[in-house]
N, C-alpha and C positions, 0 to 999 in steps of 0.2 A: 504494500499500499504506500503510495506517495503523498506527500503533504502538498496540496495545491494552495496557492495563494489566490484569493478571489481578485479579479480585475478591479481596477479603480472604478468608482462611480461618480457621477457628477453631483455636485452639492444640491442641485435642484431636485435630483431624484431622491437623495437621502432625506431632504426636508419634507418631501411628500410621501415618505414610506415609513411605516410603523414597524419596529422590530421588536421581538420578544425574546429575551430582554432587550431593551433599548441599548444602543451602542454609540461610542464617540465616532466622530468623523474627522480624520486627520489626513490632509492632502490627498482626498480621494479614497483613502483606505478606511474600512470600518474596523474599529478596534473594540474588542470585547472588554467590557468593564468587570471589575471584581465587584463584590458586594453581596455575596451569598453568605448564608449561615445564620443561625438563630441570634447571635450577638449583634450582627449588623442590622438585622431586621428589628430586634427590640431596641436597639439604640436609636434607630430612625423613628420608630414609633413613639418612643418617649420623647425624642426631640420635637417631633411634630405636635404631639399633644401639648407640650410646654409652649411652644412658639404661637400656636393658634390662639391660645388665651390672651396673647398680648398684641397681635397684629394690628388691630384697629388703634390701640393706644400708641403704637410705634409708627403708624402710618406706612405700613409695609403689607405685602402679600407674601404668604409662605408658600413656596413652590417646590414640592418634592419631585424628584426625578426629572427635572426640567432641562430642556436643551438650551444651552448658552453658546451663542456663536462669538467665540473669542477673538476670531480674525476671519479674513475673507475665506480661508480654507480649513479653519478648525471649529468644530462644534463639540463641546464637552457636555455630558449629561451630569449635572451636579446632584449629589445625593439630596441636598436641600439648598434652596437659594432664597434669600430675603430680597425681593424686588420692590421698587417704588409702587405704592398702591395704585397709581394711575398708568403704570406700564401695561401694555397690552400685547396680545399675540401669543402664539404657541412657542416661539422661539424667543429667548431674551437676547436682545442685540445691543443693549446698553449696560454697562457694568452694574451688576447687582449691588445692593447695599452691603450684602455678606454672602459668602458661600461657605457651606459647611459640608465637608467630606467625612465619611466614616471609614476608618481603616478596616480592612479584612485580612484574615490570615494569608490569603493568596496574593496580596499586594505586593509589588516589587518596588524598591526605592526609585529606580530610574523612571518608571511609568507614573508613579505618584508625583515625582519632581517635575516632569514634563506637564502634567495637568495643572499643577500649582503655577507653574511658570506662565502657561497660557492665561490663567485668570489674572496674574499679575500684570502681564503685558496688555491685557484688556483694560486694565485700571480698577480692578476690584481692590479695594482698600482693606476689607476685612475678610480674611480667609481662616476658617477655623477647622482643626482636625480633631476627630474624636477617635480614641482608640478604646473600644469597648472591651477588649480583652485585658488590657492593663489597667482600665478604669482611670484614663488620664485624658485631658484636653490640651491641646497645643494651639497657640496662636501661630499659624503658618503664613502671616501676611508678609513676612520677610524671611530672610535666611540669617541664621538657622531658625528652626522652629523653637518656640519658647514655650515650655509647659506652664500652663496658667490654671488658676481656680476660677477664673472669670473671663468669659469672652465679651468684649465690648466693641461698639461701633463708636469712634471718636466723634465728638460733637453731636451726640445723639443719646436719648435715654436707653437705647438698646443694650441690654446686658443679659447674659445667659450664664448660669452656674452649672458646669459640667457635673458637680457632684450631685446636683438635683435630678439631672438626667439619669445618672447611674442609679440613684435611689428609685427612681420611677421605673427603670429597667428591672430592679430587684423586686419591687412590688408586684410587677407584672409577671414574675415567674421566669425571668430570662436566665437566671442562675440558680 
């Protein structure tokens, strides 16, 4: 059996096609995303529950698994994005207020770094990483990542406590 590489597809075709599970688009190539497993799913559920309670107060929309067009030839599917409440469309084309990625056991450093670099080049100022296995949160807005007990968006009331996310995961029976 040989491994075949699928041919590149046009951005317009990618944007008009739904994939299960959804995948990133990088220079015409579809890239599989990690994000499987009970810890990843539990962290995402807990995060969404926490964020939804505050979205009106913060003036944002919470978008799980949303396509973010980071450049003319790159589209990343964010685990969770906070976008301006008035932003529209199925594909986020302006920098989200924040992007939150949840690490999975099968993530590799190079791929995660490339994703984060795409968000930074797009102009996303607040990029957060949640490691559900280690029960740690990281501010990945710059290099290197900084472990933090509080995610914040500068000059806004937006703040998220990773410990509260992990506590909600535990109450939901994730561990």
